[in-house]
N, C-alpha and C positions, 0 to 999 in steps of 0.2 A: 566122449570119454566116460568110462564107467567107474563109479566109486564102489569100493567093497570095504566093509568093516573088518579089520584084522584084530582088533582088541576092543571088547565091550567096555563102556564107561565104568569107571570105578576109581577108588583111591587106595586099593590094596595091591600088593606086589603081584605082578602077572607078566607073562611073556606072550607076545602075539603069535599068530600063525605066521609061517614063512611067506615071504614075497619073493618069487623068482622072477628076475628080469633078464630077458634074453639079450644076447649080444647085439649091440647097436640100438637097443630100445631104451626108453626112459620111463620112469614112474615117479609120481609125486606121493610121498608119504607124509601124512600130517596128523594132527591131533584135533579132536572135536569135543564139544560139550553140548548138552541140551540147554544150557544157560546162554544168555546173551554174552557174546565174546568179551566185551569190556568188563563185565561183572564177574566172570569166572576166574578163579584163582587155583593154580596148581603148582606143584614143584617142578620137576623136569622128567622127561621120558627119554631114555637113551635109544639112539638108533644104532643097531648092530649089524655088522656084515658077518655072515657065517663063513668060517674057514675050516680046513681040515683039522687044525689044531685047537679050535675054539672060537668063540665069537670075538670080533674086534669092535670096540666102540668107535664109530666114525663121526658121530655128531650127537647133538643134544637138542631135543625139541623143548621149548619153554614158552612162557607167557609172551615173550617178545619174538619168538621164532617158532611159528606154529606149523610150518611145512618145509620140506626139503625135496629137491629133485635128485634122484639117484639114476645112474647109468649102468646098463648091463654090459657084460654078463656079471651076475651076482645074485646071491640069495641074502635077503635082508629080513630083519625082525626088529620090533621095538620091545623094550623092557621098562616096565613101570615099577618103581619102588613104593613101599608103603609111605603114605604121607597124609597129613591132615589138610583137607581142602575139598574143593568141588570135584565131582566125578568127571574124569576125562577118559576118552578112548582114542583109538587110532584107526586111520583108514588109508587105503591106497587108491590112487586114481591112475589108470593106464589108458 
């Protein structure tokens, strides 16, 4: 499986690139930091599903939930809000 960065590490508001998951396929979307995992602290990053009417928040990645598995078909992205803490980014593995 290959990992691709969809959101560079930071602690300012940002929206990731889209992750398109084909019907019947799965992908893991997670957060990462350059710091040792137990030492890194961050707020939360929302997992969104793109819809014709706007994005729907379907999950939240946090210090205790660092990755989720999504099933296609669907287009997904993550949204990071401004926060004080360590720099985190997001990746997808398919």
